[in-house]
C-alpha positions as CSV (number, residue, x, y, z in Angstrom):
1,M,-12.6,10.5,-18.7
2,T,-9.0,11.5,-18.4
3,H,-6.6,9.7,-16.0
4,Q,-3.9,11.5,-14.0
5,A,-0.8,9.7,-12.8
6,I,0.2,10.4,-9.2
7,L,3.9,10.2,-8.5
8,T,5.9,11.1,-5.4
9,S,9.6,10.6,-4.5
10,Q,8.3,9.8,-0.9
11,A,7.3,6.3,-2.1
12,P,9.3,3.9,-4.1
13,A,9.5,4.5,-7.8
14,P,7.6,2.0,-9.9
15,I,9.7,-1.1,-10.8
16,G,7.7,-1.8,-13.9
17,P,5.4,-0.2,-16.4
18,Y,2.8,1.2,-13.9
19,S,2.1,4.3,-11.9
20,Q,2.2,4.6,-8.1
21,A,-1.5,5.7,-8.4
22,I,-4.0,6.8,-11.0
23,R,-6.7,9.4,-10.4
24,A,-9.8,8.7,-12.5
25,G,-12.5,11.3,-11.6
26,Q,-12.8,11.3,-7.8
27,T,-11.3,7.8,-7.4
28,V,-7.6,7.1,-6.9
29,F,-6.3,3.6,-7.5
30,L,-3.1,3.0,-5.6
31,S,-0.8,0.3,-7.0
32,G,0.4,-2.4,-4.6
33,Q,3.2,-1.3,-2.4
34,I,6.0,-3.5,-1.0
35,A,8.5,-2.8,1.7
36,L,10.9,-0.8,-0.4
37,D,12.5,2.2,1.3
38,P,12.2,5.1,-1.1
39,A,15.3,6.8,0.2
40,T,17.6,3.8,-0.5
41,G,15.7,1.6,-2.9
42,L,16.4,-1.3,-0.6
43,L,14.0,-3.7,0.9
44,V,13.3,-3.3,4.6
45,E,14.7,-6.2,6.6
46,G,13.2,-7.7,9.8
47,T,9.8,-9.0,10.7
48,V,6.8,-9.1,8.5
49,G,5.5,-6.4,10.8
50,D,8.5,-4.3,9.8
51,E,7.6,-4.9,6.1
52,A,4.0,-4.0,6.7
53,E,5.0,-0.7,8.4
54,R,7.1,0.3,5.4
55,V,4.2,-0.7,3.1
56,M,1.7,1.5,5.0
57,Q,4.2,4.4,5.0
58,N,4.6,4.1,1.2
59,L,0.8,4.0,0.8
60,E,0.5,7.1,3.0
61,A,3.0,8.9,0.9
62,V,1.1,8.2,-2.3
63,L,-2.2,9.2,-0.6
64,T,-0.6,12.5,0.5
65,A,0.7,13.1,-3.0
66,A,-2.9,12.7,-4.2
67,G,-4.2,15.1,-1.5
68,L,-5.8,12.3,0.4
69,T,-5.5,10.4,3.7
70,F,-6.4,7.0,5.0
71,A,-9.8,8.4,5.8
72,N,-10.4,8.5,2.0
73,V,-9.6,4.8,1.5
74,A,-12.6,2.8,0.5
75,K,-11.1,-0.6,-0.4
76,V,-7.8,-2.4,0.4
77,S,-6.3,-5.6,-0.9
78,I,-3.6,-7.3,1.2
79,F,-1.5,-10.1,-0.3
80,L,0.5,-12.4,2.0
81,T,2.8,-15.2,1.2
82,D,1.7,-17.0,4.3
83,M,-1.6,-16.5,6.2
84,G,0.4,-17.1,9.3
85,F,1.5,-13.5,8.9
86,F,-2.1,-12.2,9.2
87,Q,-2.2,-11.1,12.8
88,E,1.1,-9.3,12.7
89,V,0.3,-7.5,9.5
90,N,-3.3,-6.7,10.7
91,A,-1.9,-5.1,13.9
92,V,0.2,-2.7,11.9
93,Y,-2.5,-2.1,9.3
94,G,-5.1,-1.4,12.0
95,R,-3.0,1.5,13.5
96,Y,-3.3,3.4,10.3
97,F,-7.1,3.3,10.4
98,Q,-7.5,3.8,14.2
99,G,-10.4,6.2,14.8
100,L,-11.6,5.9,11.2
101,T,-14.2,3.9,9.5
102,P,-12.2,0.9,8.2
103,P,-12.4,0.3,4.5
104,A,-13.7,-2.8,2.8
105,R,-10.9,-5.3,2.5
106,E,-9.7,-8.7,1.5
107,T,-6.6,-10.6,2.5
108,V,-5.4,-13.4,0.3
109,A,-2.4,-15.8,0.4
110,V,-0.4,-15.9,-2.8
111,A,2.4,-18.1,-4.0
112,G,4.9,-15.3,-4.3
113,L,5.4,-11.5,-4.4
114,P,7.9,-9.2,-6.1
115,R,11.4,-9.3,-4.8
116,G,10.5,-12.0,-2.4
117,V,8.6,-9.8,0.0
118,R,6.0,-11.3,2.3
119,V,3.4,-8.6,2.1
120,E,2.0,-6.3,-0.6
121,I,-1.0,-3.9,-0.1
122,S,-3.0,-1.9,-2.7
123,A,-5.9,0.5,-2.1
124,V,-8.7,2.4,-3.7
125,A,-9.5,5.9,-2.3
126,V,-12.2,8.4,-3.1
127,G,-11.9,12.1,-2.6
């Protein structure tokens, strides 16, 4: 099986040796996104909800580059630096799946995330 890298300028460029997403057959594995603005390369400032909004926009851009939408997402992983952020992040996240069958998901608290962000989200889509 061959793997195809997905890359778009509408989402932040990778900050390490990884791809924004990889297509393997009909499955697309989206790398974790943080609240980097692809236009400026700067982190979004504000609430954790503001961070989550940018993260979801970045994921949407990668999905679009792969010819997919949130309707194709089968699995999501959410990483938070504090479970106290759960409700605020969940509210933003939920808007992107409104009217869709929500994917399988886990949300975990972690000791830290790249660049000191409070939320990172990765996904697996099929399509």
